A tleap script that builds the chain and sets N, CA, C and O, in Angstrom:
source leaprc.protein.ff14SB
mol = sequence {
  NMET THR LYS MET THR ASP LEU HIE ALA LYS
  TRP MET THR ASP GLU ASP TYR ARG ASN ALA
  TYR VAL ASP LEU GLU GLU GLU PHE ALA LEU
  ALA ARG ALA LEU ILE ALA ALA ARG SER LYS
  ALA GLY LEU THR GLN GLU GLU LEU ALA GLN
  ARG MET GLU THR SER GLN SER ALA ILE ALA
  ARG LEU GLU THR GLY ARG SER LYS PRO SER
  ALA ARG THR LEU GLU ARG PHE ALA ARG ALA
  THR GLY THR SER LEU ARG ILE SER PHE GLU
  PRO VAL GLY GLN GLY CSER
}
set mol.1.N position { 52.067 -10.205 -54.559 }
set mol.1.CA position { 51.852 -10.830 -53.529 }
set mol.1.C position { 51.625 -9.848 -52.307 }
set mol.1.O position { 52.364 -9.007 -51.797 }
set mol.2.N position { 50.280 -10.277 -52.012 }
set mol.2.CA position { 49.575 -9.134 -50.807 }
set mol.2.C position { 50.065 -9.642 -49.552 }
set mol.2.O position { 50.205 -10.811 -49.191 }
set mol.3.N position { 50.295 -8.592 -48.967 }
set mol.3.CA position { 50.844 -8.541 -47.290 }
set mol.3.C position { 49.452 -8.783 -46.732 }
set mol.3.O position { 48.349 -8.474 -47.180 }
set mol.4.N position { 49.907 -9.586 -45.350 }
set mol.4.CA position { 48.774 -9.837 -44.604 }
set mol.4.C position { 48.125 -8.384 -44.077 }
set mol.4.O position { 46.933 -8.090 -43.982 }
set mol.5.N position { 49.396 -7.511 -43.743 }
set mol.5.CA position { 48.503 -6.351 -43.486 }
set mol.5.C position { 47.839 -5.809 -44.017 }
set mol.5.O position { 46.788 -5.366 -43.555 }
set mol.6.N position { 48.353 -5.623 -45.501 }
set mol.6.CA position { 47.687 -5.210 -46.465 }
set mol.6.C position { 45.840 -5.696 -46.451 }
set mol.6.O position { 44.820 -5.008 -46.419 }
set mol.7.N position { 46.051 -7.065 -46.489 }
set mol.7.CA position { 44.629 -7.448 -46.516 }
set mol.7.C position { 43.782 -7.278 -45.592 }
set mol.7.O position { 42.578 -7.412 -45.814 }
set mol.8.N position { 44.418 -6.851 -44.018 }
set mol.8.CA position { 44.039 -6.591 -42.533 }
set mol.8.C position { 43.275 -5.182 -42.642 }
set mol.8.O position { 42.292 -4.878 -41.965 }
set mol.9.N position { 43.825 -4.460 -43.505 }
set mol.9.CA position { 43.558 -2.737 -43.565 }
set mol.9.C position { 42.282 -3.065 -44.572 }
set mol.9.O position { 41.137 -2.832 -44.187 }
set mol.10.N position { 42.521 -3.566 -45.756 }
set mol.10.CA position { 41.098 -3.753 -46.528 }
set mol.10.C position { 39.839 -4.534 -46.088 }
set mol.10.O position { 38.702 -4.456 -46.554 }
set mol.11.N position { 40.395 -5.456 -44.886 }
set mol.11.CA position { 39.258 -5.896 -44.353 }
set mol.11.C position { 38.499 -5.240 -43.175 }
set mol.11.O position { 37.321 -5.492 -42.923 }
set mol.12.N position { 39.261 -4.390 -42.483 }
set mol.12.CA position { 38.811 -3.542 -41.478 }
set mol.12.C position { 37.767 -2.568 -41.791 }
set mol.12.O position { 37.050 -1.978 -40.983 }
set mol.13.N position { 37.772 -2.432 -43.646 }
set mol.13.CA position { 36.565 -1.436 -43.933 }
set mol.13.C position { 35.335 -2.288 -43.764 }
set mol.13.O position { 34.305 -1.625 -43.638 }
set mol.14.N position { 35.185 -3.651 -43.728 }
set mol.14.CA position { 33.921 -4.705 -43.342 }
set mol.14.C position { 33.363 -4.475 -41.834 }
set mol.14.O position { 34.162 -4.352 -40.905 }
set mol.15.N position { 32.245 -4.433 -41.671 }
set mol.15.CA position { 31.848 -3.322 -40.027 }
set mol.15.C position { 32.112 -5.359 -39.679 }
set mol.15.O position { 33.105 -5.420 -38.954 }
set mol.16.N position { 31.763 -6.314 -39.859 }
set mol.16.CA position { 31.648 -7.608 -39.554 }
set mol.16.C position { 32.620 -7.698 -39.208 }
set mol.16.O position { 32.768 -7.510 -38.001 }
set mol.17.N position { 34.055 -8.090 -40.176 }
set mol.17.CA position { 35.193 -7.980 -39.789 }
set mol.17.C position { 35.953 -7.298 -38.539 }
set mol.17.O position { 36.493 -7.865 -37.589 }
set mol.18.N position { 35.858 -6.116 -38.772 }
set mol.18.CA position { 35.920 -4.951 -38.007 }
set mol.18.C position { 35.716 -5.195 -36.553 }
set mol.18.O position { 36.629 -5.052 -35.741 }
set mol.19.N position { 34.026 -5.715 -36.098 }
set mol.19.CA position { 33.473 -6.014 -34.901 }
set mol.19.C position { 34.398 -7.013 -34.354 }
set mol.19.O position { 35.053 -6.809 -33.332 }
set mol.20.N position { 34.451 -8.213 -35.117 }
set mol.20.CA position { 35.314 -9.335 -34.549 }
set mol.20.C position { 36.384 -9.133 -34.333 }
set mol.20.O position { 36.887 -9.573 -33.299 }
set mol.21.N position { 37.191 -8.311 -35.340 }
set mol.21.CA position { 38.566 -8.456 -34.581 }
set mol.21.C position { 38.727 -7.519 -33.596 }
set mol.21.O position { 39.796 -7.595 -32.989 }
set mol.22.N position { 37.619 -6.266 -33.119 }
set mol.22.CA position { 37.957 -5.644 -31.886 }
set mol.22.C position { 37.516 -6.593 -30.502 }
set mol.22.O position { 37.930 -6.389 -29.361 }
set mol.23.N position { 36.430 -7.836 -30.984 }
set mol.23.CA position { 35.979 -8.653 -29.841 }
set mol.23.C position { 37.136 -9.311 -29.341 }
set mol.23.O position { 37.354 -9.477 -28.140 }
set mol.24.N position { 38.099 -9.795 -30.542 }
set mol.24.CA position { 39.433 -10.725 -29.953 }
set mol.24.C position { 40.603 -9.918 -29.726 }
set mol.24.O position { 41.741 -10.383 -29.669 }
set mol.25.N position { 40.276 -8.578 -29.583 }
set mol.25.CA position { 41.867 -7.974 -29.301 }
set mol.25.C position { 42.444 -8.321 -27.768 }
set mol.25.O position { 43.577 -7.875 -27.594 }
set mol.26.N position { 41.944 -8.946 -26.768 }
set mol.26.CA position { 42.518 -9.187 -25.638 }
set mol.26.C position { 42.929 -10.604 -25.962 }
set mol.26.O position { 43.900 -10.962 -25.296 }
set mol.27.N position { 42.471 -11.482 -26.777 }
set mol.27.CA position { 43.281 -12.559 -27.132 }
set mol.27.C position { 44.384 -12.536 -28.206 }
set mol.27.O position { 45.105 -13.532 -28.274 }
set mol.28.N position { 44.629 -11.352 -29.186 }
set mol.28.CA position { 45.652 -11.034 -29.642 }
set mol.28.C position { 46.553 -10.522 -28.797 }
set mol.28.O position { 47.689 -10.987 -28.701 }
set mol.29.N position { 46.103 -9.470 -28.078 }
set mol.29.CA position { 47.276 -8.864 -26.942 }
set mol.29.C position { 47.933 -9.813 -26.137 }
set mol.29.O position { 49.077 -9.643 -25.715 }
set mol.30.N position { 47.075 -11.049 -25.854 }
set mol.30.CA position { 47.816 -12.061 -25.328 }
set mol.30.C position { 48.939 -12.505 -25.749 }
set mol.30.O position { 50.058 -12.454 -25.238 }
set mol.31.N position { 48.361 -13.200 -27.276 }
set mol.31.CA position { 49.186 -13.764 -28.141 }
set mol.31.C position { 50.679 -12.911 -28.242 }
set mol.31.O position { 51.761 -13.433 -27.973 }
set mol.32.N position { 50.508 -11.539 -28.673 }
set mol.32.CA position { 51.536 -10.794 -28.571 }
set mol.32.C position { 52.433 -10.636 -27.273 }
set mol.32.O position { 53.610 -10.379 -27.527 }
set mol.33.N position { 52.227 -10.701 -26.430 }
set mol.33.CA position { 52.593 -10.548 -25.117 }
set mol.33.C position { 53.612 -12.089 -24.583 }
set mol.33.O position { 54.627 -12.174 -23.892 }
set mol.34.N position { 52.847 -13.038 -25.218 }
set mol.34.CA position { 53.616 -14.215 -25.102 }
set mol.34.C position { 54.997 -14.574 -25.981 }
set mol.34.O position { 55.961 -15.228 -25.583 }
set mol.35.N position { 54.814 -13.971 -27.259 }
set mol.35.CA position { 55.678 -14.022 -28.353 }
set mol.35.C position { 56.667 -13.236 -27.540 }
set mol.35.O position { 57.796 -13.702 -27.384 }
set mol.36.N position { 56.301 -11.958 -26.953 }
set mol.36.CA position { 57.279 -11.296 -26.828 }
set mol.36.C position { 58.071 -11.938 -25.691 }
set mol.36.O position { 59.291 -11.933 -25.858 }
set mol.37.N position { 57.714 -12.368 -24.816 }
set mol.37.CA position { 58.381 -12.928 -23.786 }
set mol.37.C position { 59.378 -14.132 -24.081 }
set mol.37.O position { 60.480 -14.366 -23.586 }
set mol.38.N position { 58.750 -14.727 -24.907 }
set mol.38.CA position { 59.531 -15.832 -25.493 }
set mol.38.C position { 60.775 -15.171 -26.460 }
set mol.38.O position { 61.937 -15.548 -26.615 }
set mol.39.N position { 60.247 -14.361 -26.869 }
set mol.39.CA position { 61.413 -13.796 -27.676 }
set mol.39.C position { 62.757 -13.087 -26.989 }
set mol.39.O position { 63.943 -13.066 -27.317 }
set mol.40.N position { 61.899 -12.434 -25.720 }
set mol.40.CA position { 63.106 -11.848 -24.991 }
set mol.40.C position { 64.108 -12.599 -24.316 }
set mol.40.O position { 65.234 -12.249 -23.963 }
set mol.41.N position { 63.592 -13.554 -24.209 }
set mol.41.CA position { 64.119 -14.568 -23.404 }
set mol.41.C position { 65.007 -15.340 -24.167 }
set mol.41.O position { 65.850 -16.079 -23.659 }
set mol.42.N position { 64.839 -15.188 -25.386 }
set mol.42.CA position { 65.820 -15.815 -26.584 }
set mol.42.C position { 65.473 -17.376 -26.701 }
set mol.42.O position { 66.392 -18.162 -26.933 }
set mol.43.N position { 64.132 -17.845 -26.539 }
set mol.43.CA position { 64.198 -18.814 -26.907 }
set mol.43.C position { 63.063 -19.346 -27.723 }
set mol.43.O position { 61.937 -18.906 -27.489 }
set mol.44.N position { 63.248 -20.291 -28.701 }
set mol.44.CA position { 62.789 -20.972 -29.693 }
set mol.44.C position { 61.290 -21.431 -29.290 }
set mol.44.O position { 60.991 -21.406 -28.096 }
set mol.45.N position { 60.356 -21.842 -30.231 }
set mol.45.CA position { 59.341 -22.678 -29.453 }
set mol.45.C position { 59.756 -24.068 -29.020 }
set mol.45.O position { 59.298 -24.652 -28.038 }
set mol.46.N position { 60.321 -24.359 -29.535 }
set mol.46.CA position { 60.886 -25.592 -29.107 }
set mol.46.C position { 61.302 -25.775 -27.933 }
set mol.46.O position { 60.741 -26.522 -27.131 }
set mol.47.N position { 62.557 -24.970 -27.648 }
set mol.47.CA position { 63.088 -24.923 -26.619 }
set mol.47.C position { 62.379 -24.056 -25.081 }
set mol.47.O position { 62.843 -24.103 -23.942 }
set mol.48.N position { 61.564 -23.566 -25.397 }
set mol.48.CA position { 60.178 -23.193 -24.450 }
set mol.48.C position { 59.404 -24.299 -24.313 }
set mol.48.O position { 59.140 -24.644 -23.161 }
set mol.49.N position { 58.889 -25.068 -25.411 }
set mol.49.CA position { 58.401 -26.623 -25.188 }
set mol.49.C position { 59.228 -27.667 -24.336 }
set mol.49.O position { 58.645 -28.593 -23.772 }
set mol.50.N position { 60.159 -27.554 -24.281 }
set mol.50.CA position { 61.227 -28.041 -23.641 }
set mol.50.C position { 61.256 -28.058 -22.166 }
set mol.50.O position { 61.176 -29.086 -21.493 }
set mol.51.N position { 61.386 -26.769 -21.667 }
set mol.51.CA position { 61.321 -26.197 -20.607 }
set mol.51.C position { 60.052 -26.144 -19.776 }
set mol.51.O position { 60.120 -26.128 -18.547 }
set mol.52.N position { 58.664 -26.112 -20.555 }
set mol.52.CA position { 57.444 -26.335 -19.905 }
set mol.52.C position { 56.988 -27.845 -19.849 }
set mol.52.O position { 55.962 -28.237 -19.294 }
set mol.53.N position { 57.844 -28.575 -20.463 }
set mol.53.CA position { 57.664 -30.056 -20.776 }
set mol.53.C position { 56.165 -30.346 -21.487 }
set mol.53.O position { 55.181 -30.835 -20.933 }
set mol.54.N position { 56.267 -29.985 -22.608 }
set mol.54.CA position { 55.033 -30.003 -23.415 }
set mol.54.C position { 55.702 -30.043 -24.923 }
set mol.54.O position { 56.893 -30.157 -25.212 }
set mol.55.N position { 54.520 -29.910 -25.823 }
set mol.55.CA position { 55.311 -30.198 -27.634 }
set mol.55.C position { 55.454 -28.654 -27.944 }
set mol.55.O position { 55.366 -27.790 -27.071 }
set mol.56.N position { 55.657 -28.434 -29.120 }
set mol.56.CA position { 56.191 -27.407 -29.877 }
set mol.56.C position { 54.730 -26.560 -30.214 }
set mol.56.O position { 54.388 -25.377 -30.231 }
set mol.57.N position { 54.051 -27.946 -30.483 }
set mol.57.CA position { 52.678 -27.394 -31.161 }
set mol.57.C position { 51.900 -26.754 -30.107 }
set mol.57.O position { 51.369 -25.687 -30.415 }
set mol.58.N position { 51.736 -27.176 -28.973 }
set mol.58.CA position { 51.044 -26.699 -27.665 }
set mol.58.C position { 51.385 -25.266 -27.578 }
set mol.58.O position { 50.439 -24.492 -27.432 }
set mol.59.N position { 52.801 -24.692 -27.657 }
set mol.59.CA position { 53.140 -23.565 -27.920 }
set mol.59.C position { 52.635 -22.546 -28.904 }
set mol.59.O position { 51.950 -21.540 -28.718 }
set mol.60.N position { 53.240 -23.157 -30.193 }
set mol.60.CA position { 52.345 -22.793 -31.360 }
set mol.60.C position { 50.689 -22.270 -30.978 }
set mol.60.O position { 50.417 -21.070 -30.935 }
set mol.61.N position { 49.811 -23.184 -30.755 }
set mol.61.CA position { 48.407 -22.760 -30.369 }
set mol.61.C position { 48.509 -21.525 -29.278 }
set mol.61.O position { 47.910 -20.457 -29.410 }
set mol.62.N position { 49.367 -21.863 -28.188 }
set mol.62.CA position { 49.371 -20.311 -27.466 }
set mol.62.C position { 49.683 -19.092 -28.070 }
set mol.62.O position { 49.015 -18.087 -27.830 }
set mol.63.N position { 50.513 -19.089 -28.734 }
set mol.63.CA position { 51.025 -18.262 -29.963 }
set mol.63.C position { 50.062 -17.670 -30.913 }
set mol.63.O position { 50.244 -16.549 -31.388 }
set mol.64.N position { 49.310 -18.210 -31.122 }
set mol.64.CA position { 48.698 -18.079 -32.603 }
set mol.64.C position { 46.812 -17.604 -31.712 }
set mol.64.O position { 45.870 -17.180 -32.381 }
set mol.65.N position { 46.756 -17.817 -30.321 }
set mol.65.CA position { 45.538 -17.503 -29.941 }
set mol.65.C position { 44.221 -18.722 -29.825 }
set mol.65.O position { 43.120 -18.533 -29.306 }
set mol.66.N position { 44.703 -19.944 -30.451 }
set mol.66.CA position { 44.193 -20.778 -30.822 }
set mol.66.C position { 43.445 -21.385 -29.633 }
set mol.66.O position { 42.294 -21.814 -29.716 }
set mol.67.N position { 44.245 -21.389 -28.437 }
set mol.67.CA position { 43.895 -22.091 -27.277 }
set mol.67.C position { 43.940 -21.353 -26.388 }
set mol.67.O position { 45.062 -20.880 -26.202 }
set mol.68.N position { 42.785 -20.869 -25.387 }
set mol.68.CA position { 42.920 -20.317 -24.209 }
set mol.68.C position { 43.823 -20.576 -23.341 }
set mol.68.O position { 43.538 -21.767 -23.215 }
set mol.69.N position { 45.106 -20.351 -22.294 }
set mol.69.CA position { 45.592 -20.904 -21.535 }
set mol.69.C position { 44.949 -20.571 -19.943 }
set mol.69.O position { 44.504 -19.487 -19.566 }
set mol.70.N position { 45.061 -22.009 -19.046 }
set mol.70.CA position { 44.664 -21.513 -18.016 }
set mol.70.C position { 45.979 -20.689 -17.092 }
set mol.70.O position { 46.986 -20.216 -17.617 }
set mol.71.N position { 45.686 -20.671 -15.727 }
set mol.71.CA position { 46.463 -19.663 -14.986 }
set mol.71.C position { 47.592 -20.508 -14.709 }
set mol.71.O position { 48.752 -20.121 -14.565 }
set mol.72.N position { 47.218 -21.558 -14.650 }
set mol.72.CA position { 48.700 -22.432 -14.115 }
set mol.72.C position { 49.807 -22.661 -15.991 }
set mol.72.O position { 51.035 -22.611 -16.065 }
set mol.73.N position { 48.948 -22.864 -17.047 }
set mol.73.CA position { 49.551 -22.878 -18.246 }
set mol.73.C position { 50.512 -21.356 -17.980 }
set mol.73.O position { 51.732 -21.510 -18.038 }
set mol.74.N position { 50.027 -20.035 -17.718 }
set mol.74.CA position { 50.652 -19.039 -17.521 }
set mol.74.C position { 51.468 -18.949 -16.606 }
set mol.74.O position { 52.442 -18.282 -16.955 }
set mol.75.N position { 51.518 -19.295 -15.646 }
set mol.75.CA position { 52.692 -19.590 -14.514 }
set mol.75.C position { 53.853 -20.410 -15.253 }
set mol.75.O position { 54.867 -19.910 -15.740 }
set mol.76.N position { 53.542 -21.626 -15.242 }
set mol.76.CA position { 54.565 -22.454 -16.098 }
set mol.76.C position { 55.274 -21.804 -17.222 }
set mol.76.O position { 56.493 -21.956 -17.311 }
set mol.77.N position { 54.667 -21.135 -18.037 }
set mol.77.CA position { 55.267 -19.804 -19.028 }
set mol.77.C position { 56.097 -19.007 -18.595 }
set mol.77.O position { 57.218 -18.967 -19.102 }
set mol.78.N position { 55.781 -18.269 -17.664 }
set mol.78.CA position { 56.460 -17.231 -16.841 }
set mol.78.C position { 57.811 -17.889 -16.362 }
set mol.78.O position { 58.872 -17.267 -16.417 }
set mol.79.N position { 57.722 -19.098 -15.919 }
set mol.79.CA position { 58.692 -19.435 -15.302 }
set mol.79.C position { 59.584 -19.827 -16.095 }
set mol.79.O position { 60.765 -19.567 -15.862 }
set mol.80.N position { 59.248 -20.446 -17.061 }
set mol.80.CA position { 60.185 -21.067 -18.548 }
set mol.80.C position { 61.190 -19.890 -19.263 }
set mol.80.O position { 62.351 -19.973 -19.664 }
set mol.81.N position { 60.117 -18.632 -19.240 }
set mol.81.CA position { 60.898 -17.466 -19.875 }
set mol.81.C position { 61.227 -16.620 -19.005 }
set mol.81.O position { 61.386 -15.442 -19.326 }
set mol.82.N position { 61.396 -17.053 -17.725 }
set mol.82.CA position { 62.248 -16.266 -16.595 }
set mol.82.C position { 61.905 -14.662 -16.272 }
set mol.82.O position { 62.666 -13.715 -16.072 }
set mol.83.N position { 60.070 -14.766 -16.311 }
set mol.83.CA position { 59.506 -13.357 -16.460 }
set mol.83.C position { 58.208 -13.645 -15.442 }
set mol.83.O position { 57.657 -14.743 -15.510 }
set mol.84.N position { 57.747 -12.669 -14.527 }
set mol.84.CA position { 56.745 -12.855 -13.555 }
set mol.84.C position { 55.573 -12.780 -14.344 }
set mol.84.O position { 55.579 -12.160 -15.407 }
set mol.85.N position { 54.364 -13.477 -13.828 }
set mol.85.CA position { 52.873 -13.538 -14.418 }
set mol.85.C position { 52.385 -11.901 -13.625 }
set mol.85.O position { 52.838 -11.468 -12.566 }
set mol.86.N position { 51.534 -11.352 -14.361 }
set mol.86.CA position { 50.653 -10.434 -13.807 }
set mol.86.C position { 49.522 -10.479 -14.296 }
set mol.86.O position { 49.388 -10.562 -15.517 }
set mol.87.N position { 48.343 -10.429 -13.362 }
set mol.87.CA position { 46.990 -10.595 -13.864 }
set mol.87.C position { 46.277 -9.333 -13.460 }
set mol.87.O position { 46.672 -9.054 -12.328 }
set mol.88.N position { 45.447 -8.494 -13.859 }
set mol.88.CA position { 44.637 -7.320 -13.609 }
set mol.88.C position { 43.552 -7.496 -14.210 }
set mol.88.O position { 43.400 -8.206 -15.204 }
set mol.89.N position { 42.260 -6.511 -13.339 }
set mol.89.CA position { 41.352 -6.191 -13.763 }
set mol.89.C position { 40.933 -4.645 -13.951 }
set mol.89.O position { 40.900 -3.865 -12.999 }
set mol.90.N position { 40.658 -4.331 -15.102 }
set mol.90.CA position { 40.503 -2.897 -15.491 }
set mol.90.C position { 38.958 -2.514 -15.849 }
set mol.90.O position { 38.254 -3.150 -16.634 }
set mol.91.N position { 38.631 -1.543 -15.241 }
set mol.91.CA position { 37.412 -0.960 -15.836 }
set mol.91.C position { 37.084 -1.037 -17.425 }
set mol.91.O position { 37.875 -0.656 -18.288 }
set mol.92.N position { 35.884 -1.552 -17.666 }
set mol.92.CA position { 35.270 -1.757 -19.099 }
set mol.92.C position { 36.009 -0.314 -19.911 }
set mol.92.O position { 35.900 0.727 -19.263 }
set mol.93.N position { 36.620 -0.229 -21.049 }
set mol.93.CA position { 36.981 1.077 -21.745 }
set mol.93.C position { 38.059 1.447 -21.420 }
set mol.93.O position { 38.328 2.406 -22.144 }
set mol.94.N position { 39.257 1.153 -20.403 }
set mol.94.CA position { 40.159 1.821 -20.083 }
set mol.94.C position { 41.493 0.978 -20.798 }
set mol.94.O position { 42.636 1.334 -20.509 }
set mol.95.N position { 41.302 0.065 -21.559 }
set mol.95.CA position { 42.136 -0.418 -22.150 }
set mol.95.C position { 43.248 -0.985 -21.503 }
set mol.95.O position { 42.952 -1.339 -20.362 }
set mol.96.N position { 44.691 -1.254 -21.879 }
set mol.96.CA position { 45.859 -1.633 -20.854 }
set mol.96.C position { 47.092 -1.004 -21.057 }
set mol.96.O position { 48.039 -1.245 -20.309 }
savepdb mol mol.pdb
quit
């Protein structure tokens, strides 16, 4: 069976795929940060959903990047995971 990381490496050789991936990097970074915060808090998606008074599927959508969360949602997420929300603006090309 082919691993997803192997497929990703293969697809990154395609310029269109690579450009699309780079364009989505900020969304991927947010998804990774959400997953990391939930994991560090020791919560399942279901437990987090209960704390946020939402559904497990809504948490899954956040963590896969299929939905763009509002600042209010991110604030609720931070409270539910015992973290603080920090949003910053950086010059283009500086990375985080």
